[in-house]
C-alpha positions as CSV (number, residue, x, y, z in Angstrom):
1,M,150.9,-68.8,116.1
2,G,150.9,-70.9,119.3
3,F,152.6,-73.9,119.7
4,R,155.6,-73.5,117.4
5,K,159.1,-73.9,118.1
6,K,161.2,-70.4,117.8
7,N,164.7,-70.1,116.9
8,K,165.2,-66.8,118.4
9,S,162.8,-65.9,121.4
10,P,161.1,-62.3,121.1
11,P,161.3,-60.1,124.3
12,A,158.9,-61.3,127.0
13,L,155.7,-60.1,127.2
14,S,156.4,-57.8,123.7
15,H,153.9,-57.7,120.8
16,E,155.6,-60.7,118.9
17,F,156.0,-62.5,121.9
18,V,152.2,-62.4,122.8
19,I,151.6,-63.2,118.8
20,Q,153.6,-66.6,118.5
21,N,152.5,-67.2,122.2
22,H,148.8,-66.4,122.8
23,A,147.5,-70.4,122.6
24,D,149.9,-71.2,125.5
25,M,148.8,-68.4,127.2
26,V,144.9,-69.0,126.5
27,S,145.8,-72.7,127.1
28,C,147.2,-72.1,130.6
29,L,144.5,-70.1,131.6
30,A,141.5,-72.6,130.2
31,M,143.3,-75.3,132.9
32,I,143.4,-72.8,135.1
33,I,139.8,-72.8,135.2
34,L,139.2,-76.5,134.7
35,L,141.1,-77.0,137.9
36,G,139.0,-75.4,139.8
37,L,136.7,-78.1,139.3
38,M,139.2,-79.9,142.1
39,F,138.6,-78.1,144.6
40,E,135.6,-77.8,146.3
41,V,135.9,-74.0,147.6
42,T,136.3,-72.9,143.7
43,A,134.1,-75.9,141.9
44,K,130.8,-73.8,141.9
45,F,132.9,-71.2,140.2
46,A,134.4,-73.2,137.5
47,I,131.0,-75.1,136.6
48,M,129.7,-71.2,136.2
49,F,132.1,-71.1,133.4
50,I,132.4,-74.5,131.4
51,T,128.4,-76.4,132.3
52,V,125.6,-74.7,130.4
53,Q,123.4,-72.7,133.6
54,Y,119.7,-72.1,134.3
55,N,118.2,-75.8,133.5
56,V,114.6,-75.9,133.8
57,T,112.7,-79.7,134.3
58,Q,109.6,-80.1,132.6
59,V,107.1,-83.1,132.7
60,L,105.2,-83.6,129.7
61,D,101.6,-84.4,130.2
62,E,101.5,-86.3,127.5
63,K,103.9,-88.7,127.5
64,K,105.0,-88.0,131.2
65,D,108.5,-87.8,130.7
66,Q,110.6,-85.0,132.6
67,V,112.5,-83.1,130.0
68,N,115.3,-80.6,131.0
69,L,115.2,-77.4,129.1
70,Y,117.2,-74.1,129.5
71,H,116.8,-70.2,129.1
72,Y,119.4,-67.6,129.1
73,G,120.8,-65.2,132.1
74,P,123.4,-63.0,133.3
75,K,126.0,-66.7,133.8
76,D,125.9,-66.8,130.3
77,V,128.5,-63.9,130.0
78,A,131.2,-66.5,132.0
79,T,130.1,-69.5,129.5
80,V,131.1,-68.0,126.7
81,F,133.8,-66.8,127.9
82,F,135.2,-70.1,128.4
83,Y,134.5,-71.5,125.2
84,L,135.9,-68.3,123.5
85,L,139.3,-69.1,124.7
86,I,138.6,-72.8,123.4
87,A,138.3,-71.3,120.0
88,V,141.2,-69.6,120.3
89,I,143.3,-72.9,121.2
90,L,141.4,-74.5,117.8
91,H,141.9,-71.9,116.2
92,A,145.6,-71.7,116.8
93,L,145.5,-76.2,116.2
94,I,143.7,-76.0,112.9
95,Q,146.6,-72.9,111.8
96,E,149.5,-74.5,112.9
97,Y,149.1,-78.1,111.7
98,I,146.9,-78.0,109.0
99,L,146.7,-74.8,107.0
100,D,150.2,-73.4,107.5
101,K,151.5,-77.0,106.1
102,I,149.4,-76.4,102.8
103,N,150.6,-73.5,102.5
104,R,154.5,-74.0,102.3
105,R,153.2,-76.8,99.2
106,L,151.6,-73.8,97.3
107,H,153.7,-71.1,97.8
108,L,151.2,-68.5,97.8
109,S,151.6,-65.1,97.7
110,K,151.0,-62.5,100.6
111,T,147.7,-61.7,99.5
112,K,146.5,-65.2,98.5
113,H,148.3,-66.0,101.9
114,S,146.1,-64.2,104.2
115,K,142.5,-65.5,102.6
116,F,143.5,-68.9,102.2
117,N,143.6,-68.8,105.9
118,E,140.7,-67.3,106.7
119,S,138.9,-69.5,104.3
120,G,140.1,-72.4,105.9
121,Q,139.4,-71.5,109.3
122,L,135.7,-70.6,108.3
123,A,135.3,-73.2,106.0
124,A,136.0,-75.7,109.0
125,F,134.0,-73.4,111.4
126,Y,130.5,-73.1,108.9
127,L,131.4,-77.7,107.8
128,F,130.6,-78.0,111.8
129,S,127.7,-75.7,112.3
130,F,126.4,-76.3,109.6
131,I,126.4,-80.5,110.7
132,W,125.7,-79.2,113.8
133,G,122.4,-77.1,113.1
134,C,121.3,-79.6,110.6
135,S,120.6,-82.2,113.5
136,I,119.1,-80.0,116.1
137,L,116.4,-78.6,113.1
138,T,115.8,-82.5,112.5
139,A,115.5,-83.6,116.2
140,E,112.8,-80.6,117.0
141,D,111.5,-80.9,114.1
142,F,111.9,-77.2,113.2
143,A,110.9,-77.4,109.4
144,K,108.3,-79.7,109.0
145,N,105.7,-76.5,110.1
146,P,106.8,-73.0,109.2
147,T,104.0,-71.7,111.9
148,F,106.4,-73.0,114.7
149,L,108.5,-70.0,114.1
150,W,106.1,-67.9,116.2
151,E,103.9,-70.4,118.1
152,G,103.9,-69.8,121.4
153,Y,106.2,-67.2,122.0
154,P,108.1,-66.4,123.9
155,H,110.1,-69.4,123.5
156,T,111.7,-68.8,126.6
157,H,113.2,-72.2,126.9
158,M,115.3,-74.8,124.5
159,V,116.9,-77.4,124.3
160,F,120.4,-77.7,125.6
161,Q,121.6,-78.7,121.9
162,A,120.2,-75.6,121.1
163,K,121.4,-73.2,124.2
164,F,125.3,-74.9,123.6
165,F,124.9,-74.1,120.1
166,Y,124.5,-70.7,120.6
167,I,127.3,-70.1,123.4
168,C,129.7,-71.6,121.1
169,Q,128.3,-69.5,118.2
170,I,128.7,-66.1,120.0
171,A,131.7,-67.7,121.5
172,Y,133.2,-68.0,118.4
173,W,132.4,-64.6,116.6
174,L,133.7,-62.9,119.8
175,H,137.4,-64.7,119.3
176,A,137.3,-63.8,116.0
177,L,138.1,-59.8,117.2
178,P,141.6,-60.4,118.7
179,E,142.6,-63.2,116.1
180,L,142.7,-59.8,113.9
181,Y,145.8,-58.8,116.1
182,F,146.7,-62.2,116.9
183,Q,147.4,-63.4,113.5
184,K,148.3,-60.0,111.5
185,V,146.0,-59.5,109.6
186,R,146.3,-57.1,107.1
187,K,145.2,-52.9,107.5
188,E,143.5,-52.9,104.2
189,D,141.2,-56.7,105.1
190,I,140.8,-55.3,108.7
191,P,137.8,-53.4,108.2
192,R,135.9,-56.1,106.0
193,Q,136.3,-58.3,108.5
194,L,135.2,-56.5,111.2
195,Y,132.3,-55.9,109.3
196,Y,130.9,-59.5,109.0
197,I,132.4,-60.2,112.6
198,C,130.3,-57.5,114.5
199,L,127.3,-58.3,111.6
200,Y,127.2,-62.5,113.3
201,V,127.9,-61.0,116.7
202,V,124.9,-58.8,116.3
203,H,122.2,-60.9,115.2
204,I,123.0,-64.7,116.8
205,T,123.4,-62.0,120.4
206,G,120.3,-60.8,119.6
207,A,117.9,-63.7,118.3
208,Y,119.6,-65.6,121.6
209,V,118.2,-62.4,124.2
210,L,114.8,-62.1,122.3
211,N,114.1,-65.5,122.2
212,L,114.3,-65.7,118.9
213,H,116.5,-69.2,118.6
214,R,113.6,-71.1,116.6
215,L,114.1,-68.1,113.6
216,G,118.2,-67.0,114.3
217,L,118.7,-71.3,113.9
218,M,116.2,-71.5,111.0
219,L,118.3,-68.3,109.2
220,L,122.2,-69.5,110.1
221,V,121.8,-73.0,108.6
222,P,121.2,-72.5,104.9
223,H,123.5,-69.2,104.9
224,Y,126.4,-71.6,106.9
225,L,125.6,-73.9,103.7
226,V,126.3,-71.2,101.0
227,E,129.0,-69.7,103.2
228,L,130.4,-72.6,103.1
229,L,130.6,-73.3,99.9
230,F,132.1,-70.3,99.1
231,H,135.3,-70.6,101.2
232,A,135.7,-74.3,99.8
233,S,135.3,-73.1,96.2
234,R,138.0,-70.5,97.4
235,L,139.8,-73.1,98.8
236,F,140.0,-75.1,95.4
237,Y,140.9,-71.7,93.8
238,F,144.0,-71.3,95.5
239,S,145.2,-74.8,94.8
240,D,144.4,-74.5,91.2
241,E,143.0,-71.3,89.3
242,N,141.2,-73.5,86.4
243,K,139.2,-74.8,89.6
244,Q,135.9,-72.0,89.4
245,K,133.0,-74.2,89.0
246,G,132.1,-74.4,92.8
247,F,132.0,-70.5,92.2
248,T,129.0,-70.6,89.8
249,L,126.9,-72.6,92.4
250,W,127.6,-70.8,95.2
251,A,126.5,-67.8,93.4
252,L,122.9,-69.2,92.8
253,L,122.5,-70.6,96.3
254,F,123.2,-67.1,97.4
255,V,120.4,-65.4,95.7
256,I,118.5,-68.2,96.9
257,A,119.5,-67.8,100.8
258,R,118.9,-64.3,101.1
259,L,115.1,-64.9,99.3
260,L,114.7,-67.7,102.2
261,T,115.9,-65.7,104.5
262,L,113.7,-62.7,103.4
263,T,110.9,-64.7,103.2
264,L,110.9,-66.2,106.8
265,S,111.3,-63.1,108.3
266,V,108.5,-61.3,106.6
267,L,106.9,-64.3,107.3
268,T,107.5,-64.3,110.8
269,F,107.9,-60.5,111.8
270,G,104.9,-59.3,109.6
271,F,102.3,-61.6,109.9
272,G,103.1,-64.5,112.9
273,L,104.2,-62.6,115.5
274,P,101.1,-60.0,115.4
275,R,98.4,-62.8,115.3
276,T,100.2,-64.4,118.8
277,E,98.3,-64.6,121.6
278,K,100.9,-63.1,124.0
279,Q,101.3,-59.2,123.2
280,G,103.6,-56.6,125.0
281,F,107.0,-56.2,126.3
282,S,108.0,-57.7,129.3
283,L,111.6,-58.9,130.6
284,V,110.4,-60.6,133.1
285,E,108.4,-63.3,130.8
286,G,110.9,-62.7,127.9
287,N,108.0,-61.0,125.6
288,F,109.6,-58.6,123.5
289,N,106.1,-59.0,120.8
290,V,105.4,-55.3,120.0
291,L,105.6,-53.6,117.3
292,T,108.7,-51.4,117.5
293,I,111.0,-54.3,118.3
294,R,109.5,-56.0,115.3
295,M,110.0,-54.0,112.6
296,T,113.6,-53.1,113.8
297,C,113.9,-56.8,113.8
298,L,113.0,-56.8,110.3
299,A,114.6,-53.7,109.1
300,A,118.2,-55.0,110.4
301,I,117.5,-58.6,108.4
302,C,116.3,-56.5,105.3
303,L,119.8,-54.0,105.1
304,T,121.7,-57.1,105.9
305,Q,120.4,-58.6,103.1
306,A,120.5,-55.7,101.0
307,W,124.2,-55.0,101.7
308,M,125.3,-58.7,100.7
309,M,123.2,-58.5,98.0
310,W,125.3,-55.2,97.2
311,K,128.6,-56.9,98.3
312,F,127.6,-59.8,95.9
313,I,126.7,-58.0,92.8
314,N,129.9,-55.6,93.2
315,F,132.2,-59.4,93.5
316,Q,130.1,-60.6,90.6
317,L,130.9,-57.4,88.1
318,K,134.1,-57.7,89.2
319,K,134.9,-61.0,88.5
320,W,133.3,-60.3,85.0
321,R,135.8,-57.7,84.1
322,E,138.8,-59.8,85.0
323,H,137.1,-62.4,82.9
324,S,136.7,-60.3,80.1
325,L,140.6,-59.1,80.0
326,N,141.7,-62.6,80.1
327,Q,139.5,-63.6,76.8
328,A,140.6,-60.0,75.3
329,S,144.6,-61.6,76.4
330,K,144.5,-65.3,75.1
331,K,142.8,-63.4,71.5
332,K,146.0,-61.1,71.2
333,T,148.1,-64.0,71.7
334,A,146.2,-66.3,69.6
335,S,146.2,-63.7,66.9
336,P,148.6,-64.4,63.5
337,K,151.9,-62.6,63.6
338,S,152.5,-59.7,61.2
339,K,154.7,-60.4,58.4
340,P,157.8,-58.3,58.9
341,Y,158.9,-55.2,56.6
342,K,162.0,-56.1,54.0
343,R,165.1,-54.8,54.8
344,E,166.2,-51.6,53.0
345,L,169.8,-51.9,51.6
346,T,171.9,-48.8,51.7
347,R,174.6,-50.7,49.8
348,G,174.7,-52.1,46.1
349,G,171.9,-49.7,44.4
350,A,169.0,-51.3,45.7
351,A,166.2,-49.5,46.4
352,N,163.8,-52.0,48.1
353,G,163.9,-55.6,49.7
354,I,166.7,-57.9,49.6
355,V,169.0,-58.3,46.4
356,K,169.1,-62.2,45.1
357,P,172.0,-63.6,43.8
358,D,169.9,-64.7,40.6
359,D,168.3,-61.5,40.3
360,K,169.6,-60.8,36.7
361,T,169.1,-57.0,37.3
362,S,171.3,-56.7,40.0
363,P,174.7,-54.7,39.8
364,Q,176.6,-58.5,40.4
365,A,174.4,-60.0,37.4
366,R,175.3,-56.9,35.3
367,K,178.6,-57.1,35.2
368,A,179.4,-60.6,35.4
369,K,177.2,-60.7,31.9
370,N,179.9,-57.8,30.4
371,S,183.0,-59.5,31.3
């Protein structure tokens, strides 16, 4: 991890050296970009990395107020790269000063340690993104009228908060790819994490490039709420295995979120966009309202929701089997113990049981009686 003090430093530029000091290296690169603002020659290039590009000023007819709106372009790649660096630094800070300290107190196994770190990082990101997304939806009144998702398409312009939100989302999920190496993720966990990281990158970038940022924002906010609840519940579970009530609420909200996602997607691609005024394909205008793209987007969303439901069902079945096994083991331990068999004596002529001293039929009693 970055920011750690090590007694033994590994060889320079070795794998262990890069893993331990990756946050320091990334911080230096970010500082170089920031220092570019101080010089006139490099300032125009540094601004391209730091600030949001492609702003357009529009005047509202009713209020006659000037509004700064933004659209996307090639320079956004540089902005995404800079905030990818910031995401790596924040990731290392959370890991070093929060998660590692909690891990030392809990004394978790290697498997639980890896899952705890994953849930801790994602819970922090989901919480921040959920609050930010809700503020954008509230400010733009997206949730009041569902037709706002497709009316006036193509939505080539967006407010600053919406564009910066998408820039940060893409940067965060792209930063998760090198973090698989930096965090020494176990080989058996890499495919699972790669699946959902790539799905996030493809879906969020697709909504951004296809000018479907309104729909993307409406789908991301409830999804992030459900994922936040899951990872928060898993964190509580690792601290105390009896705390499992959060998983029940998560299971209910998970199904509701999947139904909401499918409903909004079908309404937008199946009924809303086909009825808008502007139809056709135009890269200049940012119009992608053709049947092929609409059906491709809808199919991608439906397949993703089906895959998530399949994983959800398998997860619930696994939990149910574990619960059944635990209940069966508890019943076995709670059942009364069977009475032990009496020992057979090989000496004294007793065939069954232990011979009691006061037993009158015993050899000792008969000998005393005859004497």
